[in-house]
MDTraj code that builds the backbone (N, CA, C; nanometers):
import mdtraj as md
import numpy as np

residues = "MET ASN THR LYS ALA GLU GLN ASN LEU TYR GLU ILE ALA ALA GLN GLU ASP ARG CYS ALA PRO ARG VAL ARG VAL SER ILE PRO ALA SER LEU ARG PRO SER GLY GLY ARG SER TYR GLN THR THR VAL HIS ASP LEU SER LEU GLY GLY PHE SER ALA THR ALA HIS SER ARG MET TYR ALA GLY ASN ILE CYS TRP LEU THR LEU PRO GLY LEU GLU ALA LEU GLN GLY GLU VAL ILE TRP TRP GLU GLY GLY LEU VAL GLY CYS ALA PHE ALA SER LEU LEU SER PRO ILE VAL TYR ASP ASN ILE LEU ALA ARG PHE ARG SER ASP GLY THR LEU ARG".split()
xyz = np.array([
    [11.9631, -2.5927, 20.2740],
    [11.9659, -2.5726, 20.1890],
    [12.1229, -2.5596, 20.0679],
    [12.1529, -2.6390, 20.0714],
    [12.2981, -2.6025, 19.9791],
    [12.2850, -2.5106, 19.8325],
    [12.3872, -2.4459, 19.8462],
    [12.4229, -2.3151, 19.7607],
    [12.5213, -2.3966, 19.6372],
    [12.4697, -2.3475, 19.5213],
    [12.5755, -2.3921, 19.3948],
    [12.7232, -2.3989, 19.4490],
    [12.7736, -2.2880, 19.5052],
    [12.9242, -2.2451, 19.5778],
    [12.9366, -2.3745, 19.6157],
    [12.8567, -2.4039, 19.7754],
    [12.8889, -2.4937, 19.8223],
    [12.9120, -2.6764, 19.7449],
    [12.8141, -2.6834, 19.6824],
    [12.7801, -2.7880, 19.6043],
    [12.9453, -2.8320, 19.5768],
    [12.9598, -2.6626, 19.4653],
    [13.0876, -2.7296, 19.3713],
    [13.2598, -2.7582, 19.4907],
    [13.2256, -2.6626, 19.6083],
    [13.3092, -2.7427, 19.6962],
    [13.3596, -2.8070, 19.7584],
    [13.2160, -2.8906, 19.8127],
    [13.2182, -3.0580, 19.8017],
    [13.2461, -3.0974, 19.7362],
    [13.2472, -3.0976, 19.5742],
    [13.2812, -3.1724, 19.5353],
    [13.4037, -3.2166, 19.4965],
    [13.5136, -3.0600, 19.4888],
    [13.6406, -3.0144, 19.4910],
    [13.7003, -3.0864, 19.6102],
    [13.6316, -3.1030, 19.7148],
    [13.7097, -3.1690, 19.8100],
    [13.7291, -3.3193, 19.7904],
    [13.6187, -3.3599, 19.7320],
    [13.5475, -3.5285, 19.7633],
    [13.6696, -3.5892, 19.6625],
    [13.6898, -3.4876, 19.5834],
    [13.8060, -3.5254, 19.5085],
    [13.9201, -3.5531, 19.5164],
    [13.9828, -3.4955, 19.6588],
    [14.0718, -3.4971, 19.7037],
    [14.0961, -3.5609, 19.8351],
    [13.9816, -3.6409, 19.8274],
    [13.9722, -3.7489, 19.9755],
    [14.0157, -3.8902, 19.8972],
    [14.1261, -3.9591, 19.9110],
    [14.1863, -3.9947, 19.7835],
    [14.2305, -4.1803, 19.9242],
    [14.1872, -4.2926, 19.8540],
    [14.1856, -4.4363, 19.9352],
    [14.4016, -4.4594, 19.9855],
    [14.4226, -4.3729, 19.8453],
    [14.5774, -4.3949, 19.8601],
    [14.6668, -4.3043, 19.8078],
    [14.7489, -4.2551, 19.7670],
    [14.8614, -4.1479, 19.7755],
    [14.8771, -4.1799, 19.5631],
    [14.9176, -4.0770, 19.5164],
    [14.9085, -4.1218, 19.3763],
    [15.0441, -4.0487, 19.3899],
    [15.0776, -4.1512, 19.2659],
    [15.2815, -4.0677, 19.2288],
    [15.1850, -4.0434, 19.0623],
    [15.2936, -3.9522, 19.0508],
    [15.3179, -3.9054, 18.8319],
    [15.3717, -4.0226, 18.8206],
    [15.3353, -4.0891, 18.7128],
    [15.3914, -4.1803, 18.6167],
    [15.3574, -4.0988, 18.4792],
    [15.4002, -4.1881, 18.3414],
    [15.3852, -4.1711, 18.2451],
    [15.4241, -4.2914, 18.1942],
    [15.3275, -4.3570, 18.1690],
    [15.2788, -4.4844, 18.1341],
    [15.2234, -4.5160, 18.0219],
    [15.2464, -4.5523, 17.8764],
    [15.1807, -4.5817, 17.7622],
    [15.0314, -4.7382, 17.7894],
    [14.9386, -4.7024, 17.7613],
    [14.8648, -4.8394, 17.7994],
    [14.7163, -4.7765, 17.6723],
    [14.6516, -4.8649, 17.7153],
    [14.4994, -4.8334, 17.6376],
    [14.4310, -4.8262, 17.7579],
    [14.2891, -4.7895, 17.6663],
    [14.1708, -4.7598, 17.8123],
    [14.0465, -4.7509, 17.6481],
    [13.9783, -4.8136, 17.7211],
    [13.8289, -4.8705, 17.6531],
    [13.7278, -4.8171, 17.7229],
    [13.6496, -4.7051, 17.6720],
    [13.5623, -4.6620, 17.7227],
    [13.4216, -4.7911, 17.7585],
    [13.3525, -4.8370, 17.8055],
    [13.2433, -4.9211, 17.8291],
    [13.1482, -4.9021, 17.6881],
    [13.1310, -5.0368, 17.5843],
    [13.0666, -4.9758, 17.4146],
    [13.1438, -4.8983, 17.3707],
    [13.2718, -4.8434, 17.3597],
    [13.3246, -4.8076, 17.2851],
    [13.4591, -4.8774, 17.2626],
    [13.5478, -4.8642, 17.1540],
    [13.6563, -4.9295, 17.0974],
    [13.8106, -4.8584, 17.1975],
    [13.9213, -4.9700, 17.2118],
    [14.0462, -4.9197, 17.2496],
    [14.1385, -4.8431, 17.2002],
    [14.1476, -4.7224, 17.2984],
    [14.2791, -4.6462, 17.2270],
    [14.3708, -4.6657, 17.2879],
    [14.4934, -4.5956, 17.1781],
    [14.6250, -4.5773, 17.3393],
    [14.6501, -4.4291, 17.4024],
    [14.6473, -4.4521, 17.5047],
    [14.6996, -4.3738, 17.6324],
    [14.7949, -4.3731, 17.6396],
    [14.7846, -4.2539, 17.7888],
    [14.9153, -4.2422, 17.8655],
    [14.8412, -4.2058, 18.0016],
    [14.8772, -4.2811, 18.0995],
    [14.8541, -4.2847, 18.2276],
    [14.9307, -4.2140, 18.3023],
    [14.8682, -4.0478, 18.3664],
    [14.9822, -3.9731, 18.4345],
    [14.9840, -3.9391, 18.5624],
    [14.8830, -4.0350, 18.6453],
    [14.9096, -4.0412, 18.7564],
    [14.8329, -4.1998, 18.7892],
    [14.9116, -4.2988, 18.9027],
    [14.8834, -4.3964, 18.9455],
    [14.8401, -4.3875, 19.0892],
    [14.7697, -4.5076, 19.1961],
    [14.7532, -4.5237, 19.3088],
    [14.6794, -4.6671, 19.2898],
    [14.6701, -4.6648, 19.4225],
    [14.6067, -4.8510, 19.4462],
    [14.4741, -4.8166, 19.4185],
    [14.3854, -4.6981, 19.4335],
    [14.2705, -4.6871, 19.4088],
    [14.2291, -4.6254, 19.2651],
    [14.3319, -4.5880, 19.1572],
    [14.2474, -4.5416, 19.0587],
    [14.3427, -4.4513, 18.9444],
    [14.3616, -4.4217, 18.9016],
    [14.4595, -4.3364, 18.7480],
    [14.3745, -4.1856, 18.7122],
    [14.4941, -4.1098, 18.6420],
    [14.3956, -4.0640, 18.5191],
    [14.5069, -4.0665, 18.3888],
    [14.4212, -4.0739, 18.3078],
    [14.4958, -4.0708, 18.1610],
    [14.4304, -3.9959, 18.0866],
    [14.4891, -3.9453, 17.9488],
    [14.4340, -3.9018, 17.8760],
    [14.3374, -3.9615, 17.8067],
    [14.1989, -3.9100, 17.7733],
    [14.0689, -3.9635, 17.7166],
    [14.0583, -3.9171, 17.5947],
    [14.0390, -3.9343, 17.4927],
    [14.0650, -3.8950, 17.3636],
    [13.8827, -3.8267, 17.2970],
    [13.8547, -3.9256, 17.3775],
    [13.6901, -3.8216, 17.3961],
    [13.6269, -3.8343, 17.5409],
    [13.5247, -3.7079, 17.5417],
    [13.4565, -3.7191, 17.6368],
    [13.3953, -3.8735, 17.7271],
    [13.4052, -3.8783, 17.8328],
    [13.3630, -3.9393, 17.9223],
    [13.2688, -3.9011, 18.0581],
    [13.1829, -4.0026, 18.1142],
    [13.1091, -3.9141, 18.2071],
    [13.0706, -4.0110, 18.3242],
    [13.0991, -3.9290, 18.4296],
    [13.0716, -4.0091, 18.5508],
    [13.0029, -4.1012, 18.5331],
    [13.0637, -4.2337, 18.6465],
    [12.9661, -4.3626, 18.6603],
    [13.0217, -4.4549, 18.5425],
    [13.0640, -4.3896, 18.4168],
    [13.0867, -4.4983, 18.3065],
    [13.1486, -4.6131, 18.3278],
    [13.1939, -4.7193, 18.2963],
    [13.2584, -4.8122, 18.3242],
    [13.3908, -4.7876, 18.1530],
    [13.5269, -4.8663, 18.2474],
    [13.6355, -4.8753, 18.1009],
    [13.6961, -4.9528, 18.1794],
    [13.8276, -4.9974, 18.0561],
    [13.9129, -5.0681, 18.1535],
    [14.0386, -5.0132, 18.0593],
    [14.1437, -5.0037, 18.1367],
    [14.2854, -4.9741, 18.1180],
    [14.3841, -5.0860, 18.1261],
    [14.4438, -5.0829, 18.0069],
    [14.5707, -5.2077, 18.0007],
    [14.6505, -5.1481, 18.0058],
    [14.7293, -5.1683, 18.1185],
    [14.8828, -5.1552, 18.1331],
    [14.9326, -5.2721, 18.0781],
    [15.0933, -5.2160, 18.0156],
    [15.1505, -5.3265, 17.9192],
    [15.2217, -5.4434, 18.0411],
    [15.1609, -5.5237, 17.9985],
    [15.2037, -5.6839, 18.0307],
    [15.0977, -5.7138, 18.1461],
    [15.0081, -5.6535, 18.1514],
    [14.9181, -5.6931, 18.2476],
    [14.7484, -5.6646, 18.1984],
    [14.6665, -5.7948, 18.2485],
    [14.5083, -5.8155, 18.2272],
    [14.4674, -5.6535, 18.2311],
    [14.3412, -5.6371, 18.1239],
    [14.2683, -5.5300, 18.1341],
    [14.2219, -5.4950, 18.3042],
    [14.2417, -5.3826, 18.3579],
    [14.1947, -5.3508, 18.4706],
    [14.0123, -5.2015, 18.5042],
    [13.9422, -5.3052, 18.5356],
    [13.8418, -5.2810, 18.5002],
    [13.8293, -5.1229, 18.6232],
    [13.7383, -4.9966, 18.5655],
    [13.7445, -4.8940, 18.6443],
    [13.5770, -4.7936, 18.6189],
    [13.5944, -4.7002, 18.7076],
    [13.4396, -4.6143, 18.7032],
    [13.5061, -4.4842, 18.6775],
    [13.4911, -4.4356, 18.5651],
    [13.5043, -4.2830, 18.5531],
    [13.4600, -4.1985, 18.6867],
    [13.5407, -4.1290, 18.7055],
    [13.5122, -4.0422, 18.8484],
    [13.4698, -3.8542, 18.7999],
    [13.5800, -3.8412, 18.6951],
    [13.5658, -3.6997, 18.6254],
    [13.6269, -3.7119, 18.5402],
    [13.6011, -3.6133, 18.3979],
    [13.6594, -3.5541, 18.3013],
    [13.6899, -3.4522, 18.3114],
    [13.8185, -3.3894, 18.2237],
    [13.8082, -3.1855, 18.2279],
    [13.9175, -3.2384, 18.1116],
    [13.9109, -3.1788, 18.0162],
    [13.9699, -3.0900, 17.9543],
    [14.0587, -3.2398, 17.8539],
    [14.0389, -3.2807, 17.8252],
    [14.0912, -3.4311, 17.7663],
    [14.1134, -3.5291, 17.8354],
    [14.0799, -3.4888, 18.0379],
    [14.1865, -3.6076, 18.0783],
    [14.0514, -3.7005, 18.1383],
    [14.1062, -3.8489, 18.2123],
    [13.9694, -3.8645, 18.2923],
    [14.0531, -3.9297, 18.3792],
    [13.9764, -3.9424, 18.5168],
    [14.0033, -3.9888, 18.6626],
    [13.9012, -4.0816, 18.6740],
    [13.9721, -4.2343, 18.7163],
    [13.8814, -4.3132, 18.7541],
    [13.9476, -4.3629, 18.8542],
    [13.8838, -4.4466, 18.9039],
    [13.8437, -4.5211, 19.0362],
    [13.8636, -4.6930, 18.9693],
    [13.9264, -4.7806, 19.0127],
    [13.9547, -4.9188, 18.9874],
    [13.8809, -4.9817, 19.0840],
    [13.7774, -5.0477, 18.9754],
    [13.6733, -5.1681, 19.0610],
    [13.7268, -5.2430, 19.1886],
    [13.8486, -5.2838, 19.1837],
    [13.8980, -5.3601, 19.2793],
    [14.0544, -5.2437, 19.3101],
    [14.0882, -5.2845, 19.4300],
    [14.2178, -5.2166, 19.4107],
    [14.3376, -5.2971, 19.3955],
    [14.4359, -5.2056, 19.3473],
    [14.5499, -5.3022, 19.2809],
    [14.6403, -5.3791, 19.3970],
    [14.6645, -5.4639, 19.4025],
    [14.7797, -5.5509, 19.4544],
    [14.8594, -5.4413, 19.5176],
    [14.9192, -5.4274, 19.6077],
    [15.0085, -5.3249, 19.6728],
    [15.1962, -5.4098, 19.5343],
    [15.1930, -5.5147, 19.5826],
    [15.2979, -5.5630, 19.4727],
    [15.3200, -5.5498, 19.3636],
    [15.1289, -5.5342, 19.2718],
    [15.1576, -5.5318, 19.1512],
    [15.2257, -5.4060, 19.1244],
    [15.1716, -5.3132, 19.2344],
    [15.1430, -5.1976, 19.2351],
    [15.2942, -5.1308, 19.2126],
    [15.3810, -5.2078, 19.3288],
    [15.5523, -5.1244, 19.3124],
    [15.6071, -5.1882, 19.1900],
    [15.5503, -5.3181, 19.1161],
    [15.5440, -5.3519, 19.0242],
    [15.5975, -5.2445, 18.9054],
    [15.4500, -5.2289, 18.8851],
    [15.4409, -5.1244, 18.8069],
    [15.5149, -5.0035, 18.8353],
    [15.5476, -4.9723, 18.9667],
    [15.6191, -4.8305, 18.9374],
    [15.7899, -4.8546, 18.8925],
    [15.8288, -4.9500, 18.9249],
    [15.9347, -4.9941, 18.9241],
    [15.9799, -5.0087, 18.7772],
    [15.8799, -5.0178, 18.6657],
    [15.9086, -5.1118, 18.5292],
    [15.9678, -4.9547, 18.4771],
    [15.8574, -4.8553, 18.5337],
    [15.8852, -4.7622, 18.4599],
    [15.8687, -4.6401, 18.4812],
    [15.9883, -4.5658, 18.4398],
    [16.0339, -4.4047, 18.4885],
    [15.8930, -4.2788, 18.4713],
    [15.9320, -4.1785, 18.5182],
    [15.8351, -4.0651, 18.4559],
    [15.8143, -4.0648, 18.3344],
    [15.8961, -4.0588, 18.2444],
    [15.8861, -4.0023, 18.1461],
    [15.8365, -4.1571, 18.0478],
    [15.8076, -4.2708, 18.0586],
    [15.6895, -4.3737, 18.0309],
    [15.7976, -4.4724, 18.0006],
    [15.9205, -4.5015, 18.0126],
    [16.0320, -4.5747, 17.9478],
    [16.0191, -4.6541, 18.0642],
    [16.0738, -4.8215, 18.0065],
    [16.1292, -4.9483, 18.0726],
    [16.2097, -4.9163, 18.1446],
    [16.2341, -4.9395, 18.2696],
    [16.3229, -4.9479, 18.3231],
    [16.4314, -5.0892, 18.3109],
])
top = md.Topology()
chain = top.add_chain()
for i, resn in enumerate(residues, 1):
    res = top.add_residue(resn, chain, resSeq=i)
    for name in ("N", "CA", "C"):
        top.add_atom(name, md.element.get_by_symbol(name[0]), res)
traj = md.Trajectory(xyz[None], top)
């Protein structure tokens, strides 16, 4: 039987088992939790499989949300974690590598367009 400490170690390790490397960014975007209103946010890291962003209110693991990056349609995601005003989400479908590269090429780490 797993102890609480063993379970916590597993959850931490699972957060680091990612399908693609993350890139630190600072991209202005909008985030809409399921059943809620869209609000302005900042995406702090991005990968083919997901993102982390500032969250104005508590979001719960398993909930659905939509991220809209400048010039793109809303991308559906699932909340994986929320902690201290930050949310980590997995995209419902992996980003196309071409779209991903274009996003990274358009934004410097300070969030300004190139």
